[in-house]
KOLNUVO-105554 format. One line per 2 residues: number of its first residue (from 1); for each residue z, x, y of N, C-alpha, C. Coordinates in nm, 3 decimals, decimal comma. Atoms other than C-alpha are relative to their C-alpha. Layout:
REM KOLNUVO-105554
NUM = Z/X/Y/Z/X/Y/Z/X/Y  ... .
REM end
This chain:
REM KOLNUVO-105554
1 = -0,001/0,086/-0,123/-0,001/0,002/0,004/0,005/0,089/0,114  0,014/-0,087/-0,122/-0,092/0,129/0,342/0,059/-0,086/0,114 .
3 = -0,065/0,062/-0,115/0,122/0,052/0,646/-0,070/0,058/0,126  0,055/-0,045/-0,131/-0,046/0,060/0,987/0,058/-0,080/0,110 .
5 = -0,060/0,069/-0,114/0,127/-0,023/1,307/-0,070/0,026/0,135  0,067/-0,034/-0,120/-0,079/0,152/1,575/-0,142/0,033/-0,012 .
7 = 0,147/-0,022/-0,001/-0,434/0,187/1,677/-0,039/0,142/-0,045  0,033/-0,148/0,023/-0,428/0,569/1,641/0,021/0,029/-0,144 .
9 = -0,019/-0,028/0,145/-0,351/0,527/1,266/-0,116/-0,056/-0,089  0,112/0,058/0,066/-0,683/0,358/1,181/-0,072/0,102/-0,104 .
11 = 0,075/-0,097/0,085/-0,829/0,678/1,034/0,040/0,002/-0,147  -0,050/0,001/0,131/-0,612/0,639/0,724/-0,062/-0,106/-0,091 .
13 = 0,074/0,104/0,090/-0,823/0,342/0,601/-0,149/0,011/0,007  0,144/-0,018/-0,008/-1,169/0,488/0,659/-0,073/-0,018/-0,144 .
15 = 0,058/0,007/0,121/-1,224/0,465/0,286/-0,033/-0,155/-0,033  0,009/0,138/0,028/-1,222/0,078/0,305/-0,132/-0,040/0,080 .
17 = 0,116/0,046/-0,064/-1,519/-0,138/0,402/0,019/-0,012/0,154  -0,002/-0,005/-0,154/-1,608/-0,124/0,782/0,047/-0,136/0,046 .
19 = -0,045/0,125/-0,034/-1,538/-0,494/0,803/0,152/-0,013/0,001  -0,143/0,006/0,014/-1,181/-0,449/0,694/0,051/0,091/0,109 .
21 = -0,049/-0,091/-0,100/-1,140/-0,145/0,928/-0,007/-0,066/0,141  0,015/0,064/-0,129/-1,266/-0,352/1,219/0,108/-0,109/0,026 .
23 = -0,115/0,096/-0,008/-1,012/-0,631/1,153/0,125/0,064/0,024  -0,123/-0,085/-0,027/-0,728/-0,384/1,136/0,002/0,057/0,137 .
25 = 0,015/-0,056/-0,138/-0,856/-0,219/1,455/0,029/-0,111/0,103  -0,025/0,110/-0,096/-0,854/-0,557/1,631/0,153/-0,031/0,007 .
27 = -0,138/0,041/0,005/-0,503/-0,639/1,523/0,088/0,114/0,059  -0,083/-0,110/-0,056/-0,359/-0,292/1,615/-0,027/0,006/0,152 .
29 = 0,028/-0,001/-0,145/-0,531/-0,321/1,955/0,083/-0,109/0,067  -0,092/0,103/-0,053/-0,348/-0,650/2,011/0,137/0,040/0,003 .
31 = -0,134/-0,039/0,012/-0,022/-0,511/1,898/0,031/0,107/0,106  -0,022/-0,105/-0,102/-0,054/-0,200/2,118/-0,006/-0,050/0,134 .
33 = 0,013/0,045/-0,136/-0,173/-0,385/2,424/0,115/-0,094/0,036  -0,106/0,096/-0,032/0,100/-0,653/2,397/0,140/0,046/-0,007 .
35 = -0,130/-0,046/0,030/0,394/-0,465/2,260/0,017/0,146/0,031  -0,004/-0,135/-0,031/0,316/-0,114/2,358/-0,017/0,105/-0,119 .
37 = 0,020/-0,097/0,098/0,215/0,205/2,178/0,120/0,082/-0,035  -0,115/-0,064/0,021/0,559/0,338/2,194/0,108/-0,078/-0,066 .
39 = -0,097/0,094/0,063/0,736/0,046/2,031/0,037/0,046/-0,133  -0,035/-0,017/0,126/0,934/0,064/1,717/-0,060/-0,121/-0,073 .
41 = 0,083/0,115/0,063/0,693/-0,141/1,497/0,083/-0,072/-0,105  -0,081/0,068/0,105/0,967/-0,220/1,240/0,098/-0,107/0,076 .
43 = -0,092/0,100/-0,072/1,160/-0,409/1,518/-0,077/-0,095/0,096  0,052/0,076/-0,106/0,907/-0,529/1,771/-0,158/-0,008/-0,019 .
45 = 0,154/0,025/0,014/0,543/-0,668/1,740/-0,040/-0,017/-0,145  0,034/0,009/0,140/0,493/-0,595/1,372/-0,096/0,111/-0,041 .
47 = 0,092/-0,098/0,062/0,241/-0,413/1,156/-0,085/-0,055/-0,094  0,095/0,046/0,089/-0,033/-0,448/0,910/0,037/0,077/-0,136 .
49 = -0,005/-0,060/0,118/0,001/-0,390/0,534/-0,132/-0,021/-0,077  0,128/0,009/0,083/-0,317/-0,320/0,331/0,035/0,021/-0,147 .
51 = -0,035/0,009/0,142/-0,264/-0,413/-0,025/-0,136/0,042/-0,081  0,112/-0,056/0,078/-0,493/-0,210/-0,266/-0,011/-0,036/-0,141 .
53 = -0,005/0,021/0,153/-0,383/-0,305/-0,616/0,111/-0,085/-0,038  -0,103/0,100/0,049/-0,157/-0,523/-0,829/0,148/0,049/0,024 .
55 = -0,133/-0,067/-0,032/0,137/-0,270/-0,797/0,040/-0,030/0,146  -0,038/0,023/-0,140/0,126/-0,315/-0,421/0,036/-0,142/0,026 .
57 = -0,041/0,138/-0,020/0,143/-0,695/-0,460/0,144/-0,011/-0,039  -0,141/0,013/0,043/0,469/-0,665/-0,654/0,095/0,067/0,099 .
59 = -0,079/-0,072/-0,090/0,595/-0,414/-0,397/0,036/-0,082/0,126  -0,022/0,084/-0,114/0,552/-0,680/-0,121/0,132/-0,067/-0,004 .
61 = -0,124/0,069/0,012/0,848/-0,875/-0,247/0,118/0,105/-0,025  -0,108/-0,093/0,026/1,064/-0,585/-0,383/0,027/0,087/0,125 .
63 = -0,038/-0,091/-0,104/1,031/-0,353/-0,094/-0,014/-0,055/0,146  0,020/0,066/-0,136/0,917/-0,571/0,211/0,081/-0,122/0,009 .
65 = -0,078/0,137/-0,002/1,088/-0,899/0,120/-0,097/-0,109/0,018  0,102/0,098/-0,019/0,762/-1,099/0,137/-0,038/-0,052/-0,137 .
67 = 0,043/0,061/0,120/0,706/-1,332/-0,157/-0,134/-0,077/0,031  0,128/0,069/-0,043/0,331/-1,422/-0,120/-0,031/-0,116/-0,080 .
69 = 0,020/0,125/0,065/0,362/-1,696/-0,372/0,071/-0,123/0,062  -0,072/0,104/-0,077/0,590/-1,891/-0,134/-0,006/0,016/0,143 .
71 = 0,007/-0,021/-0,140/0,518/-1,747/0,202/-0,100/-0,109/0,077  0,079/0,097/-0,071/0,387/-1,986/0,469/-0,067/0,082/0,123 .
73 = 0,060/-0,088/-0,106/0,129/-1,792/0,681/-0,033/-0,089/0,127  0,049/0,062/-0,115/0,027/-1,871/1,026/-0,138/-0,036/-0,010 .
75 = 0,137/0,016/0,034/-0,329/-1,830/0,919/-0,035/0,086/-0,119  0,063/-0,085/0,095/-0,541/-1,684/0,647/-0,149/-0,004/0,028 .
77 = 0,143/-0,006/-0,028/-0,891/-1,563/0,725/-0,070/0,087/-0,118  0,073/-0,076/0,093/-1,164/-1,441/0,484/-0,081/0,112/0,065 .
79 = 0,076/-0,119/-0,057/-1,315/-1,099/0,544/-0,111/0,027/-0,107  0,110/-0,030/0,091/-1,664/-1,077/0,388/-0,062/0,121/0,033 .
81 = 0,044/-0,133/-0,017/-1,785/-0,722/0,346/-0,149/0,019/-0,038  0,141/-0,026/0,033/-2,146/-0,598/0,342/-0,027/0,056/-0,137 .
83 = 0,020/-0,060/0,128/-2,083/-0,417/0,019/0,037/-0,110/-0,119  -0,025/0,112/0,085/-2,002/-0,756/-0,141/0,145/-0,036/-0,034 .
85 = -0,147/0,021/0,008/-1,620/-0,720/-0,138/0,044/-0,110/0,089  -0,063/0,105/-0,086/-1,400/-0,986/0,002/0,154/0,023/0,001 .
87 = -0,143/-0,030/-0,032/-1,047/-0,955/0,153/0,055/-0,120/0,074  -0,068/0,108/-0,094/-0,800/-1,199/0,311/0,084/0,068/0,094 .
89 = -0,089/-0,046/-0,110/-0,613/-1,139/0,629/0,100/-0,116/0,030  -0,093/0,107/-0,006/-0,292/-1,340/0,624/0,113/0,049/0,105 .
91 = -0,113/-0,044/-0,098/-0,044/-1,339/0,922/0,124/-0,075/-0,042  -0,136/0,051/0,035/0,317/-1,387/0,825/0,090/0,025/0,114 .
93 = -0,093/-0,011/-0,110/0,539/-1,453/1,129/0,136/0,006/-0,051  -0,150/-0,010/0,043/0,901/-1,337/1,072/0,093/-0,050/0,111 .
95 = -0,067/0,053/-0,114/1,007/-1,432/1,427/-0,097/-0,006/0,112  0,096/0,015/-0,098/0,857/-1,494/1,762/-0,058/0,132/0,049 .
97 = 0,048/-0,123/-0,045/0,813/-1,126/1,829/-0,031/0,113/-0,111  0,022/-0,093/0,112/0,741/-0,981/1,486/-0,078/-0,076/-0,109 .
99 = 0,083/0,043/0,106/0,470/-1,042/1,235/-0,056/0,108/-0,086  0,069/-0,094/0,097/0,308/-0,878/0,929/-0,131/-0,059/-0,034 .
101 = 0,135/0,046/0,049/-0,064/-0,908/0,868/-0,026/0,071/-0,129  0,037/-0,047/0,137/-0,148/-0,875/0,506/-0,149/-0,005/-0,029 .
103 = 0,142/-0,026/0,034/-0,489/-0,738/0,418/-0,004/0,018/-0,149  -0,004/-0,006/0,142/-0,545/-0,813/0,053/-0,138/-0,033/-0,063 .
105 = 0,118/0,039/0,067/-0,844/-0,810/-0,174/0,005/-0,153/-0,052  -0,006/0,153/0,039/-0,946/-1,179/-0,247/0,045/-0,016/-0,144 .
107 = -0,039/0,008/0,136/-0,902/-1,123/-0,616/0,149/0,011/-0,027  -0,147/-0,012/0,018/-0,537/-1,036/-0,563/0,077/-0,087/0,087 .
109 = -0,058/0,086/-0,101/-0,460/-1,295/-0,304/0,067/-0,115/-0,077  -0,067/0,107/0,072/-0,203/-1,546/-0,418/-0,051/-0,140/0,032 .
111 = 0,057/0,135/-0,014/-0,314/-1,907/-0,464/0,072/-0,064/0,134  -0,080/0,059/-0,113/-0,042/-2,009/-0,213/-0,066/0,040/0,132 .
113 = 0,070/-0,044/-0,120/-0,214/-1,805/0,058/-0,144/-0,057/0,008  0,137/0,063/-0,011/-0,567/-1,928/-0,034/0,001/-0,134/0,039 .
115 = -0,001/0,131/-0,037/-0,450/-2,276/0,009/0,005/-0,026/0,155  -0,010/-0,004/-0,145/-0,408/-2,194/0,387/-0,131/0,040/0,060 .
117 = 0,113/-0,055/-0,061/-0,745/-2,042/0,431/-0,104/-0,114/0,048  0,088/0,092/-0,059/-0,975/-2,231/0,660/-0,145/0,041/-0,046 .
119 = 0,149/-0,016/0,047/-1,343/-2,281/0,542/-0,089/0,005/0,111 .
REM end
């Protein structure tokens, strides 16, 4: 699992499809612009978690405390990639000034989250 909180960390996901990188870049830009580049992302604004495999899915609950089988997202968007891959971007708000965006391959996204995806 890759944690990204700031725009200047985008380089660590260059191995992912450009469409995923673009979404993460947009989110980090919003976080940096609204909450500051010097913020403590664990306390203010939030961050992005890029889930890459099934082990990462289980770590969400164990290490982060997010159970994606019961989480109620603010929204879930589909990211269609030119290489044929598909990901979801789910925003989980923890309070009014802290959220976690989950970027997950569609095949690993919990049905609960898929139910919130707009078509």
